[in-house]
C-alpha positions as CSV (number, residue, x, y, z in Angstrom):
1,M,95.8,86.7,124.2
2,A,99.2,87.6,122.8
3,E,98.8,84.8,120.2
4,H,95.4,86.2,119.2
5,A,96.8,89.7,118.8
6,M,99.6,88.5,116.6
7,A,97.1,86.5,114.5
8,M,95.1,89.7,114.0
9,V,98.2,91.6,112.9
10,D,99.2,88.8,110.5
11,A,95.7,88.9,109.0
12,L,95.8,92.6,108.5
13,R,98.9,92.3,106.3
14,G,96.6,90.7,103.7
15,D,97.7,88.8,100.6
16,T,100.3,91.4,99.6
17,G,102.8,90.3,102.3
18,S,103.3,93.8,103.5
19,Q,104.7,94.0,107.0
20,Q,103.2,97.3,108.0
21,L,101.9,96.2,111.5
22,V,104.0,94.1,113.9
23,Y,104.5,93.8,117.6
24,R,108.1,94.3,118.8
25,D,108.9,94.0,122.5
26,Q,105.1,94.0,123.0
27,A,104.7,97.4,121.4
28,L,102.7,97.9,118.1
29,H,104.9,99.2,115.3
30,I,103.8,100.4,111.9
31,E,106.8,99.6,109.6
32,S,109.7,100.4,111.9
33,V,108.0,103.1,113.9
34,C,106.6,102.5,117.3
35,V,103.0,103.8,117.3
36,D,103.4,105.0,120.9
37,R,106.3,107.2,119.7
38,I,103.9,108.9,117.2
39,V,101.4,109.5,120.0
40,T,104.0,111.6,121.9
41,A,104.1,113.9,118.9
42,V,100.6,113.8,117.6
43,P,97.5,114.0,120.0
44,T,94.9,111.3,119.5
45,P,92.8,110.6,117.6
46,F,94.8,110.5,114.4
47,Y,95.1,108.4,111.3
48,C,98.4,106.8,110.3
49,Y,99.3,105.2,107.0
50,S,102.1,102.9,105.9
51,S,103.9,103.9,102.7
52,D,105.2,100.3,102.3
53,A,101.7,98.9,102.5
54,I,100.5,101.2,99.8
55,R,103.5,100.6,97.5
56,T,103.2,96.8,97.9
57,A,99.5,96.8,97.2
58,Y,99.8,98.9,94.1
59,R,102.7,96.8,92.7
60,T,100.8,93.6,93.5
61,L,97.7,94.7,91.7
62,S,99.4,96.4,88.7
63,G,101.6,93.3,88.3
64,A,98.6,91.0,88.2
65,L,96.9,93.3,85.6
66,K,99.9,93.8,83.4
67,P,99.3,90.7,81.3
68,V,95.8,91.9,80.4
69,G,97.1,95.4,79.7
70,A,94.8,97.1,82.3
71,S,95.9,100.4,83.9
72,V,95.1,101.5,87.4
73,C,93.3,104.8,88.4
74,F,93.0,105.1,92.2
75,A,89.5,106.1,93.5
76,V,90.3,109.4,95.2
77,K,87.2,109.3,97.3
78,A,88.8,106.4,99.3
79,N,91.6,108.7,100.6
80,G,92.2,112.1,99.1
81,N,95.2,113.1,101.2
82,L,97.7,114.8,98.9
83,S,100.7,112.8,100.2
84,V,98.8,109.5,99.6
85,L,97.8,110.7,96.1
86,G,101.4,111.8,95.4
87,L,102.8,108.4,96.5
88,L,100.4,106.5,94.2
89,A,101.0,108.9,91.3
90,G,104.8,108.3,91.7
91,L,104.1,104.6,91.3
92,G,102.3,105.3,88.0
93,S,98.7,105.4,89.1
94,G,96.1,107.5,87.5
95,M,93.1,108.9,89.4
96,D,89.4,108.4,89.4
97,I,87.5,111.4,90.7
98,V,83.9,112.2,91.5
99,S,84.0,116.0,92.2
100,G,85.6,119.2,91.2
101,G,87.4,119.2,94.6
102,E,88.9,115.8,93.9
103,L,90.1,117.1,90.5
104,E,91.9,119.9,92.2
105,R,93.4,117.5,94.7
106,A,94.7,115.2,92.0
107,L,96.2,118.1,90.1
108,A,97.8,119.5,93.3
109,A,99.3,116.1,93.8
110,R,100.9,116.5,90.3
111,V,98.8,113.9,88.7
112,P,98.8,114.5,84.9
113,A,95.3,115.6,83.8
114,S,95.6,113.0,81.0
115,K,95.5,110.3,83.7
116,I,92.3,111.5,85.4
117,I,88.9,110.0,84.8
118,F,85.8,112.0,86.1
119,S,83.0,109.8,87.3
120,G,79.8,110.6,89.4
121,V,76.2,111.2,88.8
122,G,76.0,114.9,89.6
123,K,78.7,117.0,87.9
124,K,78.1,120.8,87.9
125,R,78.7,122.6,84.6
126,S,81.6,124.5,86.3
127,E,83.2,121.2,87.2
128,I,82.8,119.9,83.7
129,A,84.3,123.0,82.3
130,R,87.3,122.9,84.5
131,A,87.9,119.2,83.7
132,L,87.8,119.9,79.9
133,E,90.0,123.0,80.3
134,V,92.8,121.0,82.0
135,G,92.4,118.1,79.5
136,I,91.4,115.1,81.5
137,H,91.4,111.6,80.1
138,Q,87.6,111.2,80.0
139,I,84.3,112.0,81.6
140,N,82.1,109.1,82.5
141,V,78.5,110.1,81.7
142,E,75.7,108.7,83.7
143,S,72.5,110.1,82.0
144,E,71.2,111.7,78.8
145,A,70.8,115.0,80.7
146,E,74.4,114.9,81.7
147,L,75.5,114.1,78.1
148,D,73.6,117.1,76.9
149,A,75.3,119.3,79.6
150,V,78.8,118.0,78.7
151,G,78.0,118.8,75.0
152,D,76.8,122.3,75.9
153,V,79.9,123.1,77.9
154,A,82.3,121.6,75.4
155,G,80.6,123.6,72.6
156,A,81.0,126.8,74.5
157,L,84.7,126.1,75.1
158,G,85.3,125.1,71.5
159,V,86.6,121.6,72.4
160,R,85.5,118.0,71.9
161,A,84.8,116.2,75.2
162,P,86.0,112.6,75.5
163,V,83.1,110.7,77.1
164,A,82.4,107.2,78.1
165,L,78.8,106.1,78.9
166,R,78.5,104.4,82.3
167,V,76.4,101.3,81.9
168,N,74.1,100.0,84.6
169,P,74.3,96.3,83.9
170,D,71.7,95.3,86.5
171,V,74.2,93.0,88.3
172,D,74.0,92.4,92.1
173,A,77.5,92.8,93.5
174,R,76.4,91.0,96.7
175,T,77.7,93.7,98.9
176,H,76.1,96.2,101.4
177,A,72.9,97.8,100.0
178,K,74.4,101.3,100.6
179,I,77.5,100.6,98.5
180,S,75.8,98.7,95.6
181,T,75.8,100.7,92.4
182,G,75.1,98.2,89.5
183,K,71.5,97.1,90.1
184,K,68.7,98.7,88.0
185,E,67.2,100.4,91.1
186,D,70.5,102.1,92.0
187,K,70.9,105.8,91.0
188,F,74.1,105.1,89.0
189,G,74.6,104.5,85.3
190,I,72.4,104.3,82.2
191,P,70.1,101.4,81.7
192,F,71.7,98.7,79.6
193,E,69.0,98.8,76.9
194,D,69.3,102.6,76.6
195,I,73.0,102.6,75.7
196,P,72.8,102.0,71.9
197,A,70.5,105.0,71.2
198,L,72.5,107.3,73.5
199,Y,75.9,106.2,72.2
200,T,74.6,106.9,68.6
201,K,73.5,110.3,69.8
202,A,76.9,111.1,71.2
203,F,78.6,109.8,68.1
204,A,76.6,112.3,66.0
205,A,77.4,115.3,68.2
206,P,80.5,117.3,66.9
207,E,81.3,118.5,70.4
208,L,81.5,115.0,71.8
209,D,84.1,112.3,71.4
210,P,82.6,109.0,72.5
211,V,85.5,106.8,73.4
212,G,83.8,103.8,75.1
213,L,81.9,102.4,78.1
214,A,82.3,102.4,81.8
215,V,80.8,100.2,84.5
216,H,81.0,100.0,88.3
217,I,78.8,97.6,90.3
218,G,79.7,98.4,93.9
219,S,82.2,98.5,96.7
220,Q,83.7,96.0,99.2
221,I,83.2,93.1,96.8
222,L,84.6,89.9,98.2
223,D,83.0,87.4,95.8
224,L,84.4,88.0,92.3
225,S,81.7,86.3,90.3
226,P,79.6,89.5,89.9
227,Y,82.5,91.0,88.0
228,R,82.3,88.2,85.5
229,A,78.6,88.7,85.0
230,A,79.0,92.5,84.6
231,Y,82.0,92.3,82.3
232,S,80.3,89.7,80.1
233,R,77.4,92.0,79.6
234,I,79.7,94.8,78.7
235,A,81.4,92.5,76.1
236,D,78.1,91.8,74.6
237,L,77.3,95.5,74.4
238,V,80.6,96.3,72.7
239,S,79.8,93.7,70.1
240,L,76.4,95.2,69.5
241,L,77.6,98.8,69.2
242,R,80.4,97.8,66.9
243,S,77.9,95.9,64.7
244,Q,76.2,99.3,64.3
245,G,79.3,100.9,63.1
246,L,80.2,102.7,66.4
247,R,83.7,102.9,67.7
248,I,84.6,101.5,71.1
249,S,88.2,102.0,72.1
250,R,88.1,102.2,75.9
251,L,86.5,100.2,78.7
252,D,86.5,101.5,82.3
253,L,85.9,98.5,84.5
254,G,85.4,100.3,87.8
255,G,86.7,99.2,91.1
256,G,85.2,97.8,94.3
257,I,87.6,94.9,95.3
258,G,87.1,94.3,99.0
259,I,89.4,93.8,101.9
260,P,89.0,91.4,104.9
261,Y,88.0,93.5,107.9
262,D,87.3,90.3,109.7
263,H,90.8,88.9,109.2
264,G,89.6,86.6,106.4
265,A,91.1,86.2,103.0
266,S,91.2,89.0,100.5
267,P,90.0,88.4,96.9
268,D,92.7,86.9,94.7
269,V,93.7,89.7,92.3
270,G,95.2,87.1,90.0
271,E,91.7,85.6,89.6
272,Y,90.3,89.1,89.1
273,A,92.8,89.6,86.2
274,T,91.8,86.2,84.8
275,I,88.1,87.3,84.8
276,I,89.1,90.5,82.9
277,R,91.1,88.5,80.3
278,E,88.3,86.0,79.7
279,T,85.5,88.5,79.4
280,V,86.9,91.7,77.8
281,G,90.5,91.0,77.2
282,G,90.1,90.1,73.5
283,L,88.1,93.2,72.6
284,D,91.2,95.3,71.6
285,C,90.1,98.1,74.1
286,E,92.2,100.2,76.4
287,L,91.3,98.8,79.9
288,T,91.2,100.7,83.2
289,V,90.3,99.6,86.7
290,E,89.5,102.0,89.6
291,P,90.4,100.4,93.0
292,G,90.3,102.5,96.1
293,R,89.9,100.5,99.3
294,W,92.1,97.6,98.2
295,L,95.1,99.9,97.7
296,V,94.9,101.9,100.9
297,G,92.5,100.3,103.3
298,P,94.8,97.9,105.1
299,A,97.6,100.5,105.1
300,G,95.9,102.7,107.6
301,I,95.1,102.7,111.3
302,L,93.1,105.1,113.5
303,V,94.8,105.6,116.8
304,T,92.7,106.5,119.8
305,E,92.9,106.7,123.6
306,V,90.6,105.2,126.2
307,L,88.9,108.0,128.2
308,F,86.8,106.0,130.6
309,I,85.7,102.4,131.4
310,K,82.0,102.3,132.0
311,E,80.8,99.2,133.9
312,T,77.2,98.1,133.9
313,A,75.5,94.8,134.9
314,D,75.8,93.3,131.5
315,R,78.9,94.8,129.8
316,L,82.1,96.7,130.0
317,T,82.3,99.8,127.7
318,A,85.5,101.5,126.8
319,I,84.8,105.1,125.9
320,V,87.5,106.3,123.5
321,D,88.4,109.8,122.2
322,A,87.7,108.8,118.5
323,G,84.1,109.1,117.4
324,M,81.8,108.4,114.6
325,N,82.7,111.8,113.1
326,D,86.3,110.5,112.8
327,L,85.4,107.0,111.5
328,M,81.9,106.9,110.0
329,R,81.8,103.4,108.6
330,P,80.6,101.5,111.8
331,A,77.6,103.9,112.3
332,M,76.8,104.2,108.6
333,Y,77.3,100.6,107.4
334,G,77.5,98.5,110.6
335,A,81.1,97.8,109.8
336,V,83.4,96.4,112.4
337,H,87.1,97.3,112.2
338,P,89.7,95.2,113.9
339,V,91.3,96.6,117.1
340,F,94.9,96.3,118.3
341,P,96.2,97.4,121.7
342,L,99.3,99.6,121.3
343,M,100.8,97.5,124.1
344,Q,100.4,93.7,124.4
345,D,99.5,92.1,127.8
346,C,101.0,88.7,127.5
347,Q,100.0,87.6,131.0
348,G,96.6,89.0,131.7
349,K,93.3,87.3,130.9
350,S,91.1,88.3,128.0
351,H,88.1,90.6,128.4
352,I,85.1,91.6,126.2
353,Y,84.5,95.3,125.7
354,Q,82.1,97.4,123.8
355,I,84.1,100.2,122.3
356,A,82.2,103.5,122.0
357,G,83.0,107.1,121.1
358,P,82.2,110.4,122.7
359,V,79.7,111.7,120.1
360,C,76.2,112.4,121.4
361,E,74.6,109.7,119.3
362,S,73.6,106.1,120.2
363,S,75.1,105.0,116.9
364,D,78.6,106.1,118.0
365,V,79.7,102.5,118.8
366,F,82.6,100.8,117.0
367,G,81.6,97.3,118.0
368,T,82.0,94.6,120.7
369,Y,85.4,93.0,120.9
370,R,86.6,89.8,122.5
371,D,90.1,88.9,123.6
372,L,91.2,92.4,124.7
373,P,93.4,93.0,127.7
374,A,92.1,94.8,130.7
375,L,91.7,98.4,129.6
376,R,92.3,101.5,131.7
377,S,92.0,105.2,131.2
378,G,95.0,106.3,129.1
379,D,95.5,103.1,127.3
380,R,95.7,103.4,123.5
381,L,94.1,101.3,120.7
382,A,94.4,101.2,117.0
383,F,91.5,100.5,114.6
384,G,92.8,98.6,111.7
385,C,91.9,98.7,108.0
386,A,91.2,102.4,108.4
387,G,93.1,103.8,105.4
388,A,90.0,104.0,103.2
389,Y,86.8,105.9,103.8
390,G,88.1,107.0,107.2
391,A,89.6,110.4,107.1
392,S,87.9,111.1,103.7
393,M,84.4,110.7,105.3
394,A,85.2,112.5,108.6
395,S,83.3,115.5,109.8
396,T,83.3,118.1,112.6
397,Y,80.0,116.9,114.0
398,N,79.6,118.0,117.7
399,A,82.2,120.7,116.9
400,R,85.0,118.2,117.1
401,D,88.4,118.8,115.5
402,L,89.2,116.9,112.3
403,A,91.8,114.3,113.2
404,A,95.3,114.7,111.9
405,E,96.9,112.3,109.4
406,V,100.4,110.8,109.6
407,L,102.5,108.9,107.0
408,V,105.2,106.4,108.0
409,D,108.0,105.5,105.7
410,R,110.4,102.8,107.1
411,D,111.8,104.3,110.3
412,R,110.4,107.9,110.0
413,F,107.0,109.6,110.1
414,R,105.5,113.0,109.4
415,V,102.2,114.7,109.8
416,I,100.6,114.9,106.3
417,R,97.4,116.8,107.4
418,R,97.4,118.9,110.5
419,R,94.5,118.7,112.9
420,Q,91.7,121.2,111.9
421,T,90.9,123.0,115.1
422,I,87.8,124.7,116.3
423,E,89.6,128.0,116.0
424,A,90.1,127.4,112.3
425,L,86.5,126.4,111.8
426,L,85.2,129.4,113.7
427,A,87.2,131.7,111.5
428,L,85.1,130.5,108.5
429,E,82.1,132.0,110.3
430,D,83.5,135.5,110.9
431,E,80.8,138.1,110.4
432,T,80.3,139.3,106.8
433,E,78.4,142.3,105.4
434,W,74.6,142.1,105.1
435,Q,73.4,142.2,101.5
436,V,70.1,143.9,101.0
437,S,67.6,142.3,98.7
438,P,65.2,144.7,96.8
439,I,61.7,144.8,98.3
440,P,59.3,143.4,95.7
441,S,56.5,145.7,94.5
442,A,52.8,144.8,94.9
443,G,52.8,144.0,91.2
444,D,55.7,141.6,91.5
445,L,53.9,139.8,94.4
446,A,50.7,139.5,92.4
447,H,52.6,138.1,89.5
448,A,54.3,135.5,91.7
449,F,50.9,134.1,92.7
């Protein structure tokens, strides 16, 4: 069992060589900090991230992309913690955002507005205005209606809005249906065949500055071949638009590189860079990629404590204090995160446990795990690969506190988001003044019908 646990830890390090998780004297450490030491200061459940793992992943990816001249914008939706964003910004990363709130987070983390790209299908006019006011790099437009809205807002502000049209290339990323974004039936992007007319329209609008194209085909992509198909279609589209006298200076290639939740191999970022070079590398365009999960997923763990062991005729279930509100991915996508005991049992035999949370939903189950030691109330576990879409998707369902977040850097750690308590949430619901709505007249009512 000890050998199996070590193999799991080795696999979680991924292809970057980062040593963020290791057992020392049978105790799980993240970098040089014993995770049990953190538990004495921060009640479970909590998220914990390795600074070294994030730095190593960023340098590995940016190094692989340097020969093709592609820059990196981190997908903030994967993990929007200010300390994580600040760490990545300090390494040179830009940011890909999908909401006004994420814009404010990026700015609060001191990311230059000129390194921020605004994606997403449903931008409010107030969000567009704020983005233009601070001078972001570009807005990725996903429909003709949105293009018109951006033009209206830019005109009212007296500025030209830098826009890229997001293409839906109708390419299957071969990932989970709920995180596929590049097929024609998905809600994202503009149909391939509609791009020339819409780009021409943008080119003619004085309040718009069409700078290029964007594409994103999905998330948790392990097979790189769909990237080649999508980028090849984009290259064809660039040639077509240029033949019509339209300027294309930027290509936003999206993100989506997956990580091995099942301890397998991660996609080769060198091969990814080769695909970029062979498809769009010769187009003389400014290239950007937008990874999220690949940069921070393996860097994080969710630490939880066993509350009870429930024994039935056909299974052992460990009920833990982390729930689907803390880590949504298993309930939402059927994802299974690796699990590591905080203390190894080198002598005991292996057991099979279903691990479930306390939330009052049948879907609050993290999975069934083999090769775990005998578990008891008070034992602690860590869910691995939890640095992406963990804390950022968490909720207060069942009136549960939002888990704290912790950052480790070598031999030290600090809380980077305090636990959001029920007291803080109740304060948001303090009584406010009633506002009286005028009673409609009989004439108004008749007109309404």
